[in-house]
C-alpha positions in Angstrom: 0.0 -0.1 0.0 2.8 2.2 0.8 4.5 1.8 -2.5 1.4 2.5 -4.5 0.8 5.7 -2.8 4.6 6.4 -3.4 4.1 5.6 -7.1 1.0 7.6 -7.2 2.8 10.9 -5.9 5.4 10.4 -8.4 3.0 10.6 -11.3 1.5 13.9 -9.9 4.9 15.3 -9.4 5.8 15.0 -13.0 2.7 16.9 -14.1 3.4 19.7 -11.7 7.0 19.9 -13.0 5.9 20.6 -16.4 3.5 23.2 -15.2 6.2 24.9 -13.2 8.6 25.0 -16.1 6.1 26.6 -18.2 5.3 29.4 -15.7 9.1 30.0 -15.4 9.5 30.3 -19.1 6.5 32.6 -19.3 7.8 34.8 -16.6 11.3 35.0 -18.3 9.6 35.9 -21.5 7.7 38.6 -19.9 10.8 39.9 -18.1 12.9 40.0 -21.2 9.9 42.0 -23.0 9.7 44.5 -20.2 13.4 44.8 -20.0 13.8 45.5 -23.6 11.0 48.1 -23.7 12.4 49.8 -20.5 15.9 50.1 -22.2 14.1 51.6 -25.3 12.4 54.2 -23.0 15.7 55.0 -21.1 17.4 55.5 -24.4 14.8 57.8 -25.8 14.8 59.8 -22.3 18.6 60.1 -22.5 18.4 61.2 -26.3 15.7 63.8 -25.3 17.7 65.1 -22.4 20.8 65.5 -24.7 18.8 67.2 -27.5 17.7 69.8 -24.8 21.2 70.4 -23.0 22.6 74.1 -23.8 25.2 74.2 -26.3 28.7 74.6 -25.1 30.2 78.2 -25.5 31.4 79.0 -28.9 35.1 79.3 -29.4 34.5 82.3 -31.4 33.2 84.6 -28.5 34.1 88.3 -28.8 37.1 89.3 -26.8 36.9 91.6 -23.8 37.3 95.2 -24.8 39.5 98.0 -23.1 37.5 100.5 -20.9 37.8 104.1 -22.2 37.2 106.9 -19.8 37.1 110.7 -20.8 36.9 113.7 -18.6 36.1 117.1 -20.0 38.1 119.9 -18.2 38.3 123.6 -18.1 40.9 125.9 -16.9 40.3 129.6 -16.3 42.6 132.7 -15.6 43.0 135.2 -12.9 40.1 135.7 -10.6 41.2 139.1 -9.6 38.8 140.8 -7.1 39.3 144.6 -7.0 37.2 146.7 -4.6 34.8 147.7 -7.3 33.8 144.1 -7.6 33.3 143.3 -4.0 31.8 146.8 -3.0 29.1 146.2 -5.7 28.4 142.7 -4.3 28.0 144.2 -0.9 25.6 146.7 -2.3 23.5 144.0 -4.2 23.3 142.0 -0.8 21.7 145.2 1.0 24.9 145.8 3.0 24.7 142.4 4.9 26.9 139.9 3.3 28.0 139.9 -0.4 26.1 138.7 -3.4 28.7 137.9 -6.4 25.9 136.3 -8.5 25.9 139.0 -11.3 29.7 138.6 -11.7 29.4 135.1 -13.0 25.9 134.7 -14.1 26.4 135.1 -17.9 29.2 132.4 -17.9 27.8 130.0 -15.3 26.0 127.7 -17.9 29.4 127.2 -19.7 31.0 125.4 -16.8 28.2 122.9 -16.2 29.3 121.0 -19.3 32.6 120.1 -17.7 33.6 117.3 -15.2 36.3 119.6 -13.8 36.9 123.2 -13.5 40.3 124.6 -12.5 40.7 128.3 -11.7 43.7 130.6 -10.5 42.4 132.3 -7.4 44.6 135.4 -7.8 43.5 136.9 -4.2 43.4 135.6 -0.6 40.0 134.5 0.5 38.7 134.7 4.2 36.1 136.4 6.3 38.4 136.7 9.2 40.1 139.8 7.7 38.5 142.9 6.2 38.4 142.9 2.3 41.0 144.9 0.6 42.2 145.8 -3.1 45.3 146.6 -4.9 48.1 146.4 -4.0 47.5 143.9 -1.1 44.3 141.9 -1.8 41.8 140.2 0.4 38.5 138.8 -0.6 35.3 137.7 1.2 34.5 134.1 1.4 31.3 134.5 -0.6 33.2 135.0 -3.6 34.8 131.5 -3.5 31.3 130.0 -2.6 29.9 131.6 -5.6 32.7 130.1 -7.6 32.1 126.8 -6.2 28.3 126.8 -7.0 29.1 127.6 -10.6 31.2 124.5 -10.8 34.8 125.4 -9.7 36.4 122.7 -7.8 40.2 123.1 -8.1 41.8 126.5 -6.9 45.3 127.4 -7.6 46.7 129.6 -4.7 50.3 130.2 -5.7 50.7 133.7 -7.1 52.4 137.1 -6.4 49.6 138.1 -4.0 49.8 135.0 -1.9 51.7 136.9 0.9 49.6 139.9 0.9 48.4 139.8 4.3 51.3 138.2 5.9 51.3 135.1 8.2 47.9 136.1 9.4 46.5 136.1 6.0 48.0 132.8 5.1 46.6 131.1 8.2 43.2 132.5 7.7 42.9 131.6 3.8 44.0 128.1 4.7 41.3 127.8 7.5 38.7 129.1 4.9 39.7 126.6 2.3 39.6 123.9 4.8 36.1 124.8 5.6 35.0 124.3 2.0 33.3 121.0 0.9 35.4 118.0 0.7 35.5 117.9 -3.2 37.4 121.2 -3.3 41.1 120.9 -4.1 43.5 123.5 -3.5 47.3 123.8 -4.5 50.2 125.9 -4.4 50.6 126.6 -0.5 52.7 124.0 1.4 53.2 123.8 5.2 56.9 123.9 4.9 59.5 121.6 3.4 58.0 118.5 5.4 54.8 119.0 3.4 56.4 119.1 -0.1 55.7 115.3 -0.5 52.0 115.8 -0.1 50.9 116.1 -3.7 47.3 117.2 -4.2 45.5 114.5 -6.1 41.9 114.5 -7.3 40.2 111.3 -8.5 37.3 111.6 -10.8 35.6 108.6 -12.4 38.7 106.5 -11.8 41.0 109.0 -13.1 43.7 110.3 -10.8 44.9 113.9 -11.5 47.8 115.5 -9.6 47.8 119.5 -9.2 50.9 121.4 -8.7 51.5 125.3 -8.7 54.4 127.7 -8.5 55.1 131.3 -8.8 57.8 133.6 -10.1 57.5 136.1 -7.2 55.4 137.5 -4.3 56.0 141.2 -5.1 59.2 141.4 -3.1 57.4 140.2 0.0 59.5 137.3 1.5 58.0 134.4 3.3 56.5 135.8 6.5 58.1 134.9 9.6 56.3 132.1 11.3 54.0 131.6 8.4 52.4 128.2 8.6 52.6 127.8 4.8 54.6 129.0 2.0 54.6 129.1 -1.9 57.4 127.5 -3.9 59.2 129.7 -6.3 60.0 128.9 -9.9 63.6 129.4 -9.0 63.5 126.3 -6.7 63.8 123.9 -9.6 65.1 121.1 -7.6 61.9 121.1 -5.5 59.7 121.5 -8.6 61.5 118.5 -10.2 61.0 116.4 -7.2 57.4 117.2 -7.0 56.6 116.7 -10.7 58.4 113.4 -10.8 56.6 112.2 -7.6 53.2 113.3 -9.0 53.9 111.4 -12.3 54.5 108.2 -10.2 51.3 108.8 -8.2 48.7 110.0 -10.8 47.6 109.3 -14.3 47.7 113.0 -15.3 49.9 115.8 -14.0 48.7 119.4 -14.4 51.0 122.3 -13.3 50.1 126.0 -13.0 52.8 128.4 -13.3 52.5 132.2 -12.3 55.1 133.7 -14.6 55.9 136.0 -17.4 55.9 139.8 -17.9 52.6 141.7 -16.9 50.7 143.3 -19.6 52.8 141.5 -22.3 51.7 139.0 -25.0 55.2 138.0 -25.6 56.4 134.8 -24.1 59.9 135.2 -22.5 62.8 132.8 -23.0 62.7 132.0 -19.2 59.1 130.9 -19.6 59.9 128.6 -22.5 63.0 127.1 -20.7 61.1 126.4 -17.6 58.2 124.9 -19.6 60.5 122.4 -21.4 62.1 121.4 -17.9 58.7 120.7 -16.4 57.6 118.8 -19.5 60.8 116.7 -19.2 60.1 115.8 -15.6 56.8 114.5 -16.3 53.9 117.2 -16.6 51.1 116.4 -19.0 49.8 120.1 -19.2 51.1 123.4 -18.0 48.7 126.3 -17.3 50.3 129.9 -17.2 48.9 132.9 -15.5 49.9 136.4 -14.1 50.5 138.5 -17.2 46.9 139.7 -17.1 46.9 139.5 -20.8 46.6 136.3 -23.2 49.7 134.7 -24.4 50.1 131.7 -27.0 49.4 128.0 -26.5 52.2 125.8 -27.8 53.1 122.2 -27.8 56.4 121.1 -26.1 58.0 117.9 -26.9 59.3 116.3 -23.7 62.4 114.1 -23.5 60.3 111.0 -23.7 58.7 112.2 -26.9 55.4 113.3 -25.5 53.5 116.3 -26.7 52.8 118.6 -23.7 50.4 121.5 -24.2 51.5 124.9 -22.5 49.1 127.7 -22.4 51.6 130.5 -21.4 48.9 132.9 -20.1 45.0 132.7 -19.9 44.8 136.4 -19.1 42.3 137.7 -16.6 39.0 136.1 -15.9 37.5 138.9 -13.9 38.7 142.3 -12.8 38.1 145.9 -13.2 41.5 146.7 -14.8 41.7 149.6 -17.1 43.6 148.5 -20.2 41.5 146.8 -23.0 43.8 143.9 -23.2 43.3 143.2 -19.5 39.6 142.4 -20.2 40.2 139.7 -22.7 40.8 136.2 -21.5 40.7 132.5 -22.7 39.3 129.5 -21.0 41.4 126.5 -21.8 39.4 123.3 -22.5 40.7 119.9 -23.1 39.9 116.2 -22.4 41.6 113.6 -20.4 41.1 110.1 -22.1 42.2 107.0 -20.1 42.3 103.6 -21.4 42.2 100.7 -19.2 42.8 97.0 -20.5 40.5 94.1 -19.3 43.3 92.9 -16.8 43.3 96.3 -15.1 46.5 97.8 -16.6 46.3 101.3 -17.9 47.5 101.2 -21.6 47.3 105.1 -21.9 46.2 108.4 -20.3 46.5 111.4 -22.5 45.5 115.2 -23.0 43.4 115.7 -26.1 41.3 118.2 -28.0 43.0 121.4 -26.5 40.9 124.5 -27.2 40.8 128.2 -26.2 37.3 129.6 -25.6 37.5 133.4 -25.3 35.8 135.5 -22.6 35.3 139.3 -21.9 35.1 141.2 -18.8 32.3 143.9 -19.0 31.7 146.8 -16.8 29.4 149.8 -17.3 30.6 153.5 -16.9 32.5 153.9 -13.6 33.1 150.2 -13.4 29.5 149.6 -12.4 27.8 146.2 -13.0 31.0 144.2 -13.5 30.3 140.9 -15.1 31.9 138.3 -17.5 30.6 137.2 -20.7 31.9 134.4 -23.4 33.0 136.2 -26.5 30.4 134.2 -28.4 27.8 135.9 -26.4 29.1 139.4 -26.3 27.1 141.5 -28.5 28.1 144.8 -30.5 25.5 146.6 -28.2 27.2 145.3 -25.1 30.6 146.4 -26.5 29.3 149.8 -27.2 28.3 150.2 -23.6 31.5 149.1 -22.2 33.1 151.5 -19.7 36.4 151.1 -21.5 35.8 153.0 -24.9 38.3 150.9 -26.6 36.4 147.9 -26.5 34.7 146.4 -29.6 34.0 143.0 -30.8 36.5 143.5 -33.8 39.2 144.6 -31.5 38.6 141.7 -29.2 38.9 139.3 -32.1 41.8 140.9 -33.5 43.7 140.6 -30.1 42.7 136.9 -29.9 43.8 136.1 -33.6 47.0 137.6 -33.2 48.0 135.6 -30.0 46.2 132.3 -30.2 46.6 129.9 -33.1 43.6 129.1 -35.1 44.0 125.4 -34.4 43.1 126.2 -30.8 40.9 129.3 -31.0 37.0 128.6 -30.8 35.3 132.1 -31.5 31.6 130.6 -31.7 
């Protein structure tokens, strides 16, 4: 009995085995089918992803370009404030303070077009001392504030009137300029030899400009005893050379103002030309001359390294109530500073370009009343006919300009 049962179980096992093998084969086929289809789906997905991936950067991309910065700059001649000017300003203010608005109102628009405006401040400025006129000048602070308001930021203080009020005047004017807004730059007064290395530098739009100023004389007045600051004379060539060379190493552009030459003469002296050549050789990029109270030529000097350095030997007066007709004609020097910086940050060039001379006229009515400045292009025949100086006319002014300023620089309109 046991063996039958055993034989019977063997027969059922054989049938089950065939069934199991069939199921296994079916499962294998289904798995194979699903695997192949999954591989197909993954392949399609990868292909789609690759087709949507961003293209690698092109090897023909444009190279980085240099950065070019251009500054438009003006330089103006002697701001010479006689008593006729400040007394009128006091009268316009009603006797309380000073109103210098009329003096500049016809030229104020011109300076708004420039990034930097430089001027030779011929007289000491302070409210600590009473105002005074020729021969020892002192000017109310409202004058400098008005100049600031129309756009002047760089004031050259080295001239033949720097010592007019002695040590007290030097200290007072330095305190005044220190009280002005921080963007004001002054040059020309140094607190002794230990201060000679402190070169005034202005940075504008990433361009560094150094300003220096020197004078031929101080009208025979020696440096006052116990003075807290002094000018540097043009005879101190070793100091000038040291400062110019140091400024060149520190700044992109070096501008040097020189108070020199012969008063009331349009003729450039040999001494002016010799010093201009030396200053150019030492590293100056531009030389601005003042003092003669009349205009003198603009010339290019070739420095020892081959650079062309513009020299304006005299800008003449800006404002004054002087009497001679030629003292009432000035020029405003305009130019561009162009700095080129490579993508790696190195400066490949920084140059002075587009040097021009824009004429201006100092007008006053009879008895020096209503003193005010005009650009020559705005100065009419009717205004000229009303000038307190009977020698003034547009044709006379133009003749003086054309006789002394080359046509390549002169801008009459």
